[in-house]
C-alpha positions as CSV (number, residue, x, y, z in Angstrom):
1,M,-9.6,42.8,0.5
2,S,-7.2,40.6,-1.7
3,E,-8.3,37.2,-2.7
4,N,-4.3,36.8,-1.2
5,D,-5.4,38.5,2.1
6,I,-8.8,35.9,2.1
7,F,-6.7,33.0,2.0
8,R,-4.0,34.1,4.4
9,F,-6.7,34.7,7.2
10,V,-8.4,31.5,6.2
11,F,-5.1,29.5,6.6
12,S,-3.9,31.4,9.5
13,L,-7.3,30.1,11.3
14,A,-7.0,26.8,10.3
15,V,-3.3,26.9,11.3
16,L,-4.7,28.0,14.8
17,I,-7.3,25.5,15.0
18,Y,-4.2,23.0,13.8
19,A,-1.9,24.5,16.7
20,G,-4.8,24.5,19.5
21,G,-5.4,20.5,18.8
22,V,-1.5,19.7,19.0
23,L,-0.9,22.1,22.0
24,A,-3.9,20.8,23.8
25,L,-3.1,17.0,22.8
26,N,0.4,17.5,24.2
27,L,-0.7,19.2,27.3
28,A,-3.3,16.1,28.1
29,L,-0.7,13.5,27.2
30,S,2.1,14.9,29.1
31,R,-0.1,15.2,32.2
32,A,-1.6,11.6,31.6
33,W,1.9,10.2,31.5
34,R,2.7,12.0,34.9
35,T,0.0,10.9,36.6
36,D,-0.7,7.8,38.9
37,D,-4.5,8.2,39.7
38,P,-6.1,6.0,37.1
39,V,-9.5,8.3,36.9
40,E,-7.6,11.3,36.7
41,R,-5.5,9.3,33.8
42,D,-8.7,7.9,31.9
43,V,-10.2,11.8,31.8
44,L,-7.0,13.3,30.4
45,F,-6.7,10.6,27.8
46,V,-10.3,11.1,26.9
47,S,-9.6,15.0,26.9
48,A,-6.4,14.2,24.6
49,D,-8.8,11.9,22.1
50,R,-11.5,15.3,22.0
51,A,-8.5,17.3,21.3
52,H,-7.6,14.9,18.4
53,T,-10.8,14.7,16.8
54,R,-12.0,18.1,16.6
55,L,-9.4,20.2,16.7
56,L,-6.5,18.4,15.2
57,L,-7.9,16.8,12.3
58,P,-10.2,19.3,11.2
59,G,-6.9,21.8,11.4
60,I,-4.6,20.1,9.8
61,I,-6.8,18.8,6.7
62,I,-8.2,22.2,6.2
63,S,-4.6,24.3,6.7
64,G,-3.0,21.4,4.3
65,V,-5.6,21.8,1.4
66,L,-5.8,25.7,1.7
67,G,-1.8,25.5,2.0
68,A,-1.9,23.8,-1.2
69,I,-4.5,25.8,-3.1
70,W,-2.7,29.0,-1.7
71,G,0.6,28.2,-3.1
72,I,-0.9,27.0,-6.4
73,R,-3.1,30.6,-7.1
74,A,0.2,32.4,-5.9
75,D,1.2,34.7,-8.9
76,A,4.4,35.7,-8.3
77,V,5.8,32.2,-7.4
78,D,6.1,29.5,-9.5
79,P,5.7,26.6,-6.7
80,V,6.7,23.9,-9.2
81,A,9.7,25.4,-10.3
82,T,11.2,26.2,-7.1
83,G,10.5,23.0,-5.4
84,W,8.4,25.1,-2.4
85,L,5.2,23.2,-3.0
86,L,6.9,19.9,-3.3
87,A,8.8,20.6,0.2
88,V,5.3,22.2,1.8
89,E,3.5,18.7,0.4
90,I,6.0,16.5,1.9
91,L,6.1,17.9,5.2
92,Y,1.9,18.0,4.9
93,L,1.9,14.3,4.0
94,L,4.4,13.4,6.9
95,A,2.1,14.7,9.6
96,L,-0.6,13.3,8.0
97,F,0.0,10.1,7.3
98,I,2.4,9.4,10.2
99,L,2.7,11.4,12.7
100,V,-0.8,11.2,13.5
101,P,-1.9,7.7,12.6
102,G,1.3,6.8,15.1
103,M,-0.1,8.6,17.8
104,F,-3.4,8.1,18.0
105,A,-2.9,4.3,17.6
106,G,-1.1,4.5,20.8
107,L,-3.4,6.8,22.3
108,R,-6.4,4.8,21.5
109,R,-4.4,1.8,22.7
110,V,-3.8,3.4,26.4
111,R,-7.1,4.6,26.7
112,L,-8.8,1.8,26.1
113,L,-6.2,-0.2,28.3
114,S,-6.3,2.4,31.3
115,L,-10.5,2.4,30.7
116,Q,-10.2,-1.5,31.3
117,A,-8.1,-0.9,34.7
118,R,-10.8,1.4,35.6
119,K,-13.2,-0.9,35.7
120,T,-11.3,-3.4,36.9
121,G,-9.6,-1.5,39.8
122,A,-6.0,-2.9,39.0
123,I,-3.2,-1.9,36.6
124,S,-2.6,-4.5,34.0
125,D,1.0,-5.3,32.8
126,E,-0.3,-4.4,29.8
127,L,-1.0,-0.8,30.6
128,E,2.1,-0.7,32.7
129,D,4.0,-1.6,29.2
130,A,1.7,0.9,27.0
131,L,2.2,3.8,29.9
132,A,6.2,2.6,29.6
133,D,6.3,3.3,25.6
134,R,6.1,7.0,25.3
135,G,5.3,6.8,21.4
136,P,2.0,8.6,21.3
137,L,4.0,11.7,23.7
138,T,6.9,11.7,20.8
139,F,4.7,11.8,18.0
140,A,2.8,14.8,19.5
141,V,6.2,16.4,20.1
142,L,6.9,16.1,16.6
143,M,3.9,17.6,15.3
144,L,4.5,20.4,17.3
145,V,7.8,20.8,16.6
146,L,7.1,20.5,12.5
147,L,4.0,22.7,13.0
148,P,6.2,26.1,13.0
149,V,7.9,25.1,10.0
150,Q,4.8,24.2,8.1
151,A,3.3,27.7,8.7
152,A,6.3,29.4,7.5
153,L,6.7,27.5,4.7
154,I,3.3,28.8,3.5
155,T,3.0,32.1,5.1
156,L,6.9,32.9,4.1
157,Q,6.7,32.4,0.2
158,P,9.9,31.7,-1.4
């Protein structure tokens, strides 16, 4: 087994963890926005939060670091001259520093307001406004669209 095969295996595993986090997050958020039951909505927001912290964040960090190291160590490709590594890192930084925090900030806000509504037994105007804002779901869907592009750029090196 070569070094390239080891990198490919570990990177693929990290991308699967990242993809599982993105998928679990998308499913929980889309179900939460469609339900009217505050208890179920709160449980789904907790599930989305767990998918974010336990799968998505470790997966995106490990896949980004391993992808960059793997790309730099590639013998057949000069990643700097082709611009390939720059494209990979731009997409990675876009996902890590724009999409993940944007989605997480909206998710945290809706989760806290949902928890308050569950404790008080009444839905506040702030929660209705937060539920009308589909920002976290939009960021999560953008991450879902960006993920195959990132994985293809790394695995199908020029």
